[in-house]
C-alpha angles and dihedrals in degrees: 000000000000128000118220119193124198109190113195132173093259107019138021118213121205120198132186118210121195116185091343093308123115102235103172138003134183135189121217133171119269099237116179092198095064120103124217088260093054092048089050090055089055094046093045091049093051091050092048092050090056093039093241123156112234089200087070092066106108101168141020131199125186129203111187142170091183111073096193092053089047089061093046093050091046091054090047092052093046094046101043106023097033089225134125107231123221115233122211111245135149088254091074126088099269101168091236138068118245109220095181113128089246111022091192091063093061111103114248089233091058091050092051092048090051094048094050093040093053092051096045104036106021129226147339093040143165116205115200115197122191105205137117082315125026107235134190114201121191130208118186131219090272091057094251123143107238104177129253147198133311120202134170110279119248094243091043092052092050092047093050092052090051093045099043101040115061097210099041112099131216106265139203109247099239134118113265121230093259138015091242103069117216096202136027095265094051091045091054092045090051093050094046101039104032089036090055092052091051091047092049095047092046095049094045089051091052093044091052089057089060098036109065126209102056097274122217116237118226120186130201138166137072101307098033095108093046094052095039090061089062101047140048090207091086114073101185139007118216112176096185098046095116095050090049090051092052090050093047092052091045093054093045091055097036089062089054091053096250 
């Protein structure tokens, strides 16, 4: 079995692959204050709950947008699994060219989404990821990663409103009955949720004018299913796209001895 780790700003997702199949995955908070020993307690507990044998882990690959957590997870893997983890960088064999002005500034999560999306859904392609930020990543007809768009994430936008405005409450991220909210909570839900749909549809429409070939739109991330139900702009939802991208890159480079 192989352990894939996707470290985001808000959550970290752990996935176990067995013979190229994702068998289990878990989501934990990305806490900067945890040590490698504390993270190991969490990982060990999750494995025990699912009756998995940690001794069967033969390889680990980490995709991270949080450098400090990357180091903590690396130390955890080296200390408790006696393995040297692979880290996702543009230096690896990705199976696509990164045409960003600075390839090293592209988030590892965006690279993994693009790699898995290209393999599963073909090109051209737009990958929409609902995370701490909402990102749009674009792959052209040649299979090259062009770049994309970064917007405030839906959860982030709601949290900022609650934190910055004294009278605005914390809200559940659901669509209200009507666009015109009849209380503060509904008004916020309308602005955040309906506003996100309008933003997504508008940006996808503009991106398609620049990205030839009628690209498919694949969505991933926590709120992908919720938003996809309200718009025809999203063609497919794939909640495990990032983990599959990490695994694909890991296997491509494992065979080369990296």
